[in-house]
MARDO-588647 format. One line per 4 residues: number of its first residue (from 1); their letters; for each residue z, x, y of C-alpha. Coordinates in steps of 0.5 Angstrom, whole numbers, m for minus. Layout:
N
NUM> A> Z:X:Y ~ ...
***
This chain:
77
1> MTTQ> 45:21:m25 ~ 40:16:m21 ~ 37:11:m25 ~ 30:9:m23
5> TQAF> 28:2:m23 ~ 21:0:m27 ~ 17:m6:m24 ~ 15:m11:m29
9> ALLQ> 9:m16:m27 ~ 9:m23:m29 ~ 2:m25:m32 ~ m3:m29:m27
13> GDEF> m1:m36:m26 ~ 6:m35:m30 ~ 12:m37:m26 ~ 17:m33:m31
17> VELY> 18:m29:m37 ~ 23:m30:m43 ~ 28:m24:m43 ~ 27:m22:m50
21> KVLK> 20:m21:m48 ~ 21:m16:m42 ~ 25:m11:m47 ~ 20:m12:m52
25> VLGL> 14:m11:m48 ~ 17:m5:m44 ~ 18:m2:m51 ~ 26:m1:m50
29> VNGG> 27:m4:m57 ~ 23:m4:m63 ~ 21:m11:m63 ~ 23:m18:m61
33> GEAK> 28:m19:m67 ~ 32:m13:m64 ~ 31:m15:m57 ~ 34:m22:m59
37> HVIT> 40:m18:m62 ~ 42:m13:m57 ~ 41:m19:m52 ~ 46:m24:m56
41> EGQV> 51:m18:m57 ~ 52:m17:m49 ~ 48:m11:m48 ~ 43:m14:m43
45> TVNG> 45:m16:m36 ~ 41:m20:m31 ~ 43:m19:m24 ~ 49:m16:m25
49> DVDT> 52:m21:m30 ~ 52:m20:m38 ~ 47:m26:m40 ~ 46:m27:m48
53> RKRK> 41:m32:m47 ~ 35:m29:m51 ~ 30:m34:m48 ~ 33:m34:m41
57> KCVV> 27:m35:m36 ~ 27:m29:m31 ~ 23:m30:m25 ~ 21:m26:m19
61> GDII> 27:m22:m16 ~ 31:m21:m22 ~ 34:m15:m24 ~ 35:m13:m32
65> SFND> 39:m7:m34 ~ 39:m5:m41 ~ 42:2:m43 ~ 39:7:m38
69> ATIE> 33:2:m36 ~ 33:m2:m30 ~ 27:m7:m29 ~ 25:m11:m23
73> IVPA> 21:m18:m24 ~ 15:m17:m19 ~ 9:m22:m18 ~ 3:m21:m21
77> D> m2:m17:m18
***
């Protein structure tokens, strides 16, 4: 089973997005509280490593994995 990578574009002028916001905005969790919980529980990886920092600054090129979803942070259009 192959997983397709989904792009998450930063907002114009932003250099990073906090990890929990990526999960919340993409609808992978029901809200910010749940996003913070799954991150703290070690269910999310950034660039292949488990990261438990809810407010980790994700930058262009970072690859986030959660459940069967893979997300790449890309620059604003």
